N, C-alpha and C positions, 0 to 999 in steps of 0.2 A: 779758222780751220776749214780746209777745203772739203768739198762734198764727198770725195772718195774716202778720206780719213774718217769723216763722220759716219758714213755708211759702214765701214769696216769695224768701228768700235760698236756700232749699234747692233750688228750681227753678233759680236762677242757677247754683248749683254743678253741678247735674245736667247742664245744657246745656253749661257751660264744659268739662267733662271728657268728655262724650259726643262733642263736636266733635273733641277731640284723639285720643281712642281710636278714633274711627271711621275716620280716614284713616292715622294713623301706624303702627299695629300691622302692617298688612298691606301697607305701602308697598313693602317689598323684594320681596315675592312678585309684586305687580303689575309692578314695574319689571323684574324679571328674566324673568318668564314671558311677559308680553304685549309689553313694550317692548324686551326683550332688552338691557337696559342691563348694563354690566360691573359687577363687584364694586366697583371703585373708584368708579364713578359711583353705586351704590347707597349706599355709605358716605357720600359726599359729600351726597347728597340727605337721608339721615337726620340728617346733622350740621347742617342748616339750623336746627333748633331750638336747637342750642348757640350758633350766631351770634345768634339772637334773645335768648338768655339773657344774652349778653355786653352787648348794648346796652340791654336792658330797664331796668336801674336808672337809666341816664341819662335814658331816655324818661319813666319814671315821675316822676323827680325834677324834670324840666323841665315836662311837660305837666300831669300829673294833680295834682301837689303845689301847682303855682303858677299855672295859667293857667285850667283849665276844670273843671267839675263831673265827678266820676268817672263817673257813670252815662252822661253824654253822650259822654265819651271812649270808654267801653266800647261804646256804640252805634255810633260811627263805626268803631272798629277792627273790630268783627264784621261790620258791613254791608260794609265794604271787603273783609274777609276772605272773605266769602261769594262775591264776584265773582272774587277771586283763585283760590280753590279751584276753582271752576267752570272758569276758563280753564286752570288747570294740568291739570286732568282731560282736557282735549282735546288736550294736546301729545303728540307722538310722537318728538320728538328731545330729546337730553339738555339742551343749552344753554338753550333756551327754557323748558323744564320747570324746570330748576334755578333759573333767574332768577326765575320767578314764585313758586315755593315759597319761595325765600329772602326775597323781599319779604313774602310772607304771614307768615312766621315772625317778621319784624321787627314786624309788626302784632299777631300773636297772643300771643307770649311775654310782653309786658307785661301782658296781660289776666289772667294767673295771679296776679301781685301785686295787680292792681287789684281783682279780685273779692274777694281776701282783705281788702284795705284797706277796701273798701266795707262788707263784712260787719262788720269790727271797729268801724267808725265807728257802725253802728246797734245795737250791743250794749251793755247795761249792765255785763255781766260776761263779757267775752270768754273768760276762762279756763274758765268753766263752760259757755258756750254754743257756742263755735266748733266744737269737736270733732264734736258731733252734727250739725252742719250741714255741715262739711267732708266728712264721711264719705259724704254723698249724692253728692258729686263722684266718689268711687271707684265708687259704684253706677252712675253715668253711664258711666264707662269700661267697667265690666262689661257693662252693657246694650248698648253699641255693639259690643263683641266678639261677644256672643251673636247679635245681629242680622246682622252681616256673615258670621259663620261658618255660621250656620243657613241662610242664604239662598245659601250657596256663592258668595260674591262676591269672594273673596280675591285672585284673579288678575285682577280687572277694575278699571276706573276708577270703578265705581259707589260704593265706599266714600268716595271723595273728593267725589263729588257729594252723597252723604248728608250728609257733613260740611258742605258748602256750604249745603245747605238748613237744617241745624241752626244754622249760623252766622247765616243770614238771620233765622230765628226769634229767636236770641239777640239780635241787634242790635235788633230791634223791641222785644223784651221789656225790654232794658236801659233804654229810655225810660220804662218804667213803674216802675223801681226807685226807692227812697227818695232824696230829694235829698241830695247829698253834695258840697258845695262844697269848693274847695281851702282849705287851712289856712295856706299860706305865701306869699300873694300878694306880700308886700313883701320876702320873702327873696331874696337874690341867689344864683343857681345857680352852683356851683363844684364841682370834683372833690372838695374837702374836705367840701362839704355832703352829697355822696352817700356817700363813703367817708371819714369823718372821720379825721384824722391819729391821734387816739387809738385808733381801732378798728384801724387798720393796725399801730400799735405793739404791740397785743396779740400779734402774730405774733412778736415778739421772744423771748418766752418759749420755752424749749426744747421742752416738751411740746406747746405749741400750734403751734409750727412743724412738728413732726413730724406732729402730727394733720393739719394743713392739707395737707402734702406728701403724706401717705398718702391723704387724701381725693381730692386731684388725681389721683394715680396710679391709684386703684382705679376712677375714672371712665373711664379708658381701656379696660380690658377690659369694663366695664359696657356700653359702646356696642356691643360685638359682639352682646350679648343683644338690645338694642333694634332694631338694624339688620337682623339676619339670622335670628332664631329662627323667625319665621313662615315664611320661605322654606325654612329647613332642615326644619321639620316637614312642610311640603307635599312637599318632595322626598323626604323619608323615608317618605312614604306614609301619614301620619297624617290621618285623616278629620276634617273640621271643626276644623282647627287653631286658628283664631281663637277659637272658643268654648272650646276646651280651655285655651288661654292665659289665659282670664279666671280660672282657678284660681289664677294667681299673685296676682291682686288680691284674690281672696277670702282667701288665706292671709295677705296683708298685713293685711287687716282683723282677722283672728284674732290675729296677732302684736302688733298694737297693744295689744290687751287685755293681753297677757302681759308687755309691756315693764316695767311697774312692779315685777312680781315678780322678774323676772330682773335688773333693774337693782340691786335691793337685794342680791342674792346674788352677782352676778359682778363688779360695779363697772364702771367706765368702760372700762378697758383690755380686759377679757376679753369685754365686750359687743361692742366694736368688732372684736375679733379674731374672735369667733364669726360676726359678719356677713361678714368677709372670707373666713373659711374656707368659708362657705356658697357664696361664688362659686366657689371651687376645686371643691367637691363638685358644684355644678351643672354646670360645664363638663365635668367627668369624666363625669358621667351622660349628658350630651349626646354626648360622644365615643364612648361604648360602647353606648348605647341604640339600640333600633330599633323599628319599628312592629308587631313580632310578639311573640316571647317576652320581649323586653326592653322592652316598652312601659312597664313600671313605672319604668324608669330615666328615660325622658322625662317621665313624670308627676312623678317625684321632682324633676327639674330645674326643672320649672314651679313646683311647690309650694314649692320653697326660696325663691321670690321674697320671701315674707314675712320670712324671717330675713335674706336678702340686703339688703333695703331697710331694714327697720325697725331691725334690730339695729345697722346701721352708720349710716345716714343720720339716722334719728330720734334715736338715742342721741347722734350727733354734734351734732345741734341742741340737745339738752339740755345737753351738755357745754359748748357755746359760750355758751348761756344762763347757765350757772353760773359761767363763767370771766369773762365780760364784766360791767363795771359796768352798773347798771340803765339809765343814760342812753345806753349804747352798744350794747345788745343787738340792736336792730333793724339798726343799721349793720353790726354784726359778722356777723349772719345774712346780710345782703345781700352782704357781701364774700365769705363762704364759698360762697354760691350762685353768685357770679360766677366764682369759681376752679374750682368742681367742675362744675356743670351748664353753665357757659359754657366756660371754657378747657379743662377736663379732657375733657369729652365732644366738644369740637371736635377735640382731638388724637386722641381715640378714634375719631371718625368717619373721619378720614383713615386712621389705621393699620388699622382693621377692613376698609376698602375695599381698602387695599393687600395685606393678608394674604389676603383672599378672592380677589383677582385673582391673586395668586402661586399659590394652590392651586386654580385653575380646572383641571378635568380635561379637559373637552371642550366644543366649541361645535357643536351639531348643530341645523340649521334656526334658527339665531339663539338657541337656548336653551342656557344654560350649566349644567354640573354642576360640583360642587365636591368637594374632598376634605374633607368636613365633619369627619372625625376629627382631621385635622391642624389645622384652623382652631380647633376647640374645645380641643385640647391646647395649642395656642399661648396661648389665653386662660387656660387653667387654670394653665400654668407661669408666666405673667406674674402672675397672682393669687397664686400661691404665693411668688414673689420678694417681692412687696409685703408680704404677710403676715409673712414671716420678718423682713424689715427693720423692720417695725412692732413686732413682738413684742420684738426685741432693742434697740430704741432708745426706745420710748415708756415714760415712767414719770411718773405724776402721782399721788403718794400722797395729796395733799390732796383731789384730786377723788375718789379712791376712798373716802377716809374720809367724805366728804360725799355719796356716791352713794346718796342715799335720796330717793324721791319721796313727798311727803306723801299724794298720792292719785292715782288714775288720771286725774283731769281735768287735772292738770298735764302729763301725758304727751300727752293728746289736744290740748292747746294747740300742741304743737310740730309736729303732723302737717300 
């Protein structure tokens, strides 16, 4: 791949994840502090991305794979997304806001798969080249957090307008990306073409079924973090919380480098268990930390994100890749994404909102305060139960015997 193409694809990833990081991280803080939405409403708003993840495989399978060029689909989705984000930022009541953000996520979530697909199509050796380009996307998320936090915009509608502007830039930029025509014009769209029957049959294996069930369940407490952490840190008195939260993405990048080493020594089961245990530890730190003497506990909870995400989700992607036949790997990964980031996080968004509403302490001048210790301990206990069930039920000796990564680039492909 020449330097020019690498640069163009890297800018695409930077903008893609800058957009998401700009509006999503501080969403709960703005909705609670300025618009005075309830915990249930905040959870539902955060869960719009999960609804988008549920429909994304069908959209990609119909539109991008069969009808239109990928770069043009991306341009249309992001240009429409820019308008939707701007209109959403002007809403002051829940139903109009939720409706617009839901439509926006139906547009945005498919672009995550489409940017990956476009990048893969332009590479001669995706296994060696994709990781170094995708990591620029994480840098875009970090940049968005630093910008919003440093400017003190967390409780305002401005982050969503920044995301709208970035989406406008991205939409125009996509028109300059390399030509990527559809590959399956003549193919007929069906549920089986998106989630082949053979891929679904992989779930019949005991270890695979337990892994998928655990992945679904762990995404439920995961949504507590995404929906409420920034609001929690702000109410706890943490200065520049959005910038501090980027420490989670930095730790994620560092843990990606460590995955091959740990994978060889721990194997599949205990890598997955370590990721789940990190969730337990993170919520415990949040429950008992504060912005004063115990600020280190809040930092620990933030920095555990690398282990939380990489040790479970990236290891899980590697596990799926090794269990599925070569011709079913993409379909199997799509199915797991549908179950976890779609169904799991949708359930988590509803439950997190219900729990936050249940533990609302007071409403003064429209502003709500919460029993954060109870909320985080609920998340911690839920994670403990899932971890224990996983440890006593999951066994895959064949996968553990083969748990060896030839080189770090293989891990980077899964990220």
